C-alpha positions as a printed NumPy array, in Angstrom:
array([[-15.403,   4.68 ,  24.687],
       [-15.13 ,   1.061,  23.662],
       [-16.69 ,  -1.395,  21.253],
       [-16.636,  -5.147,  20.975],
       [-18.401,  -7.914,  19.122],
       [-17.909, -10.29 ,  22.056],
       [-18.86 ,  -8.472,  25.296],
       [-19.229, -11.779,  27.174],
       [-15.461, -12.291,  26.837],
       [-14.656,  -9.052,  28.661],
       [-13.645,  -9.229,  32.28 ],
       [-16.498,  -8.06 ,  34.584],
       [-14.206,  -5.399,  36.083],
       [-13.639,  -3.937,  32.625],
       [-17.377,  -3.949,  31.844],
       [-18.155,  -2.099,  35.092],
       [-15.96 ,   0.797,  33.981],
       [-18.334,   1.559,  31.108],
       [-21.268,   3.462,  32.531],
       [-23.522,   3.145,  29.52 ],
       [-23.959,   0.066,  27.42 ],
       [-25.697,   0.213,  24.05 ],
       [-26.62 ,  -2.908,  22.142],
       [-26.684,  -2.554,  18.372],
       [-28.201,  -5.571,  16.695],
       [-27.069,  -7.058,  13.415],
       [-28.759,  -5.606,  10.336],
       [-32.039,  -7.03 ,   9.081],
       [-32.411,  -8.187,   5.477],
       [-33.551,  -4.766,   4.172],
       [-30.525,  -3.079,   5.733],
       [-28.154,  -5.707,   4.33 ],
       [-29.634,  -5.178,   0.868],
       [-29.056,  -1.433,   1.148],
       [-25.504,  -2.046,   2.359],
       [-24.712,  -4.111,  -0.716],
       [-26.035,  -1.339,  -2.945],
       [-24.224,   1.327,  -0.954],
       [-20.891,  -0.496,  -0.838],
       [-20.914,  -1.12 ,  -4.568],
       [-21.595,   2.569,  -5.195],
       [-24.058,   4.174,  -7.525],
       [-21.436,   4.95 , -10.17 ],
       [-20.094,   1.41 , -10.444],
       [-21.473,  -0.601, -13.329],
       [-22.478,  -4.096, -12.304],
       [-24.269,  -7.018, -13.882],
       [-25.833,  -8.094, -10.586],
       [-29.591,  -8.489, -10.905],
       [-32.188,  -7.574,  -8.305],
       [-32.727, -11.283,  -7.618],
       [-28.991, -11.759,  -7.027],
       [-28.92 ,  -8.81 ,  -4.612],
       [-31.864, -10.371,  -2.772],
       [-30.03 , -13.712,  -2.667],
       [-26.904, -12.055,  -1.233],
       [-28.957, -10.267,   1.424],
       [-30.568, -13.583,   2.427],
       [-27.266, -15.429,   2.359],
       [-25.551, -12.97 ,   4.707],
       [-27.846, -13.314,   7.706],
       [-25.702, -12.824,  10.81 ],
       [-23.238, -10.524,   9.029],
       [-22.447,  -7.065,  10.387],
       [-22.149,  -3.931,   8.283],
       [-18.381,  -4.26 ,   8.498],
       [-18.575,  -7.869,   7.293],
       [-20.616,  -6.816,   4.261],
       [-18.231,  -3.949,   3.479],
       [-15.268,  -6.343,   3.577],
       [-17.121,  -8.875,   1.435],
       [-17.979,  -6.331,  -1.257],
       [-14.453,  -4.882,  -1.289],
       [-12.982,  -8.362,  -1.723],
       [-15.39 ,  -9.011,  -4.597],
       [-14.451,  -5.709,  -6.258],
       [-10.749,  -6.549,  -6.048],
       [-11.329,  -9.921,  -7.697]])
């Protein structure tokens, strides 16, 4: 089992060893919005408005779920 964000950088001999390849696309805006809500948790009090959540979801186009999790954790620690 293996995972990479840059499969084109793998040697062709390495790629041949994986029998099945599954492409998982980056999350769409609705999924990113849910990830922000999920990563902040339902119990956490926040002053972020719905419009600000929408802005964050739009701003993070091209981010993975892991990127959004890291971003929210960094913001929480601030």
